[in-house]
C-alpha positions in Angstrom: 19.5 11.7 1.1 22.5 13.9 0.5 22.1 17.3 -1.0 24.4 19.0 -3.5 24.6 22.7 -4.2 22.8 22.2 -7.5 19.7 20.9 -5.7 17.0 23.3 -5.0 15.3 22.9 -1.7 11.9 23.7 -0.5 10.6 23.8 3.0 7.6 21.9 4.3 5.3 23.6 6.9 6.2 22.9 10.5 3.8 20.6 12.3 3.0 20.4 15.9 3.0 16.9 17.4 2.6 15.4 20.8 5.8 15.1 22.8 5.4 11.3 22.9 5.4 11.1 19.1 8.5 13.3 18.8 10.3 11.0 21.4 9.3 8.0 19.3 10.7 9.6 16.2 13.9 10.5 18.0 14.3 6.9 19.1 13.7 5.5 15.6 16.4 7.6 13.9 19.3 5.7 12.5 22.7 6.4 14.0 23.7 9.9 12.7 20.4 10.5 11.1 18.7 13.8 11.8 15.1 14.1 12.6 14.6 16.1 9.4 16.2 13.3 7.4 13.9 10.7 9.1 10.8 12.8 8.4 11.9 13.2 4.7 12.4 9.5 4.4 9.0 8.7 5.9 7.3 11.4 3.7 8.9 9.8 0.6 7.8 6.4 1.6 4.3 7.6 2.3 4.1 9.4 -1.0 5.3 6.3 -2.8 2.7 4.1 -1.0 -0.1 6.5 -1.9 1.0 6.8 -5.5 1.0 3.0 -5.7 -2.5 2.8 -4.2 -3.8 5.5 -6.6 -2.2 3.6 -9.6 -3.8 0.3 -8.4 -7.2 2.0 -8.1 -6.8 3.5 -11.6 -6.0 0.1 -13.1 -8.9 -1.5 -11.2 -11.4 1.1 -12.4 -10.1 0.8 -16.0 -10.5 -3.0 -15.9 -14.0 -2.6 -14.5 -14.9 -0.2 -17.3 -13.4 -2.5 -19.9 -15.2 -5.5 -18.5 -18.5 -3.7 -18.5 -18.0 -2.4 -22.1 -17.2 -5.9 -23.3 -20.3 -7.3 -21.6 -18.3 -9.9 -19.7 -19.2 -8.7 -16.2 -20.1 -11.5 -13.8 -21.8 -10.9 -10.4 -20.4 -12.4 -7.2 -23.4 -14.7 -7.1 -22.8 -15.9 -10.6 -19.2 -16.5 -9.9 -20.0 -18.6 -6.8 -22.5 -20.6 -8.8 -19.9 -21.3 -11.5 -17.3 -22.3 -8.9 -19.6 -24.5 -6.9 -19.1 -27.6 -9.1 -15.3 -27.3 -8.9 -15.5 -27.2 -5.1 -17.4 -30.4 -5.0 -15.0 -32.2 -7.4 -11.8 -31.1 -5.8 -10.8 -33.1 -2.7 -10.1 -31.1 0.4 -6.4 -30.8 1.4 -5.4 -33.0 4.2 -4.3 -31.2 7.4 -1.3 -32.2 9.5 -2.2 -34.3 12.5 -2.6 -32.2 15.7 -0.2 -32.9 18.5 
């Protein structure tokens, strides 16, 4: 990421890491990339991943509440029982011959 004079910056706390971890980070930097830029990139990716996970969980919990409120909740055992007839009707896929 490139900074302009208009951007405000904030510092993150320094962290102590094992020397081996720092060496790995140094090796993984892109040509011309600073260690700080690599850490910022990884932090942004980690935050995006955690945000995505939190949003997924929120959607799942909302769907669960909606299903319970609608009274359409089905237990795992009920679902397996409903699917069992379909499994017996559907032919199993053929596998390629082993060499």
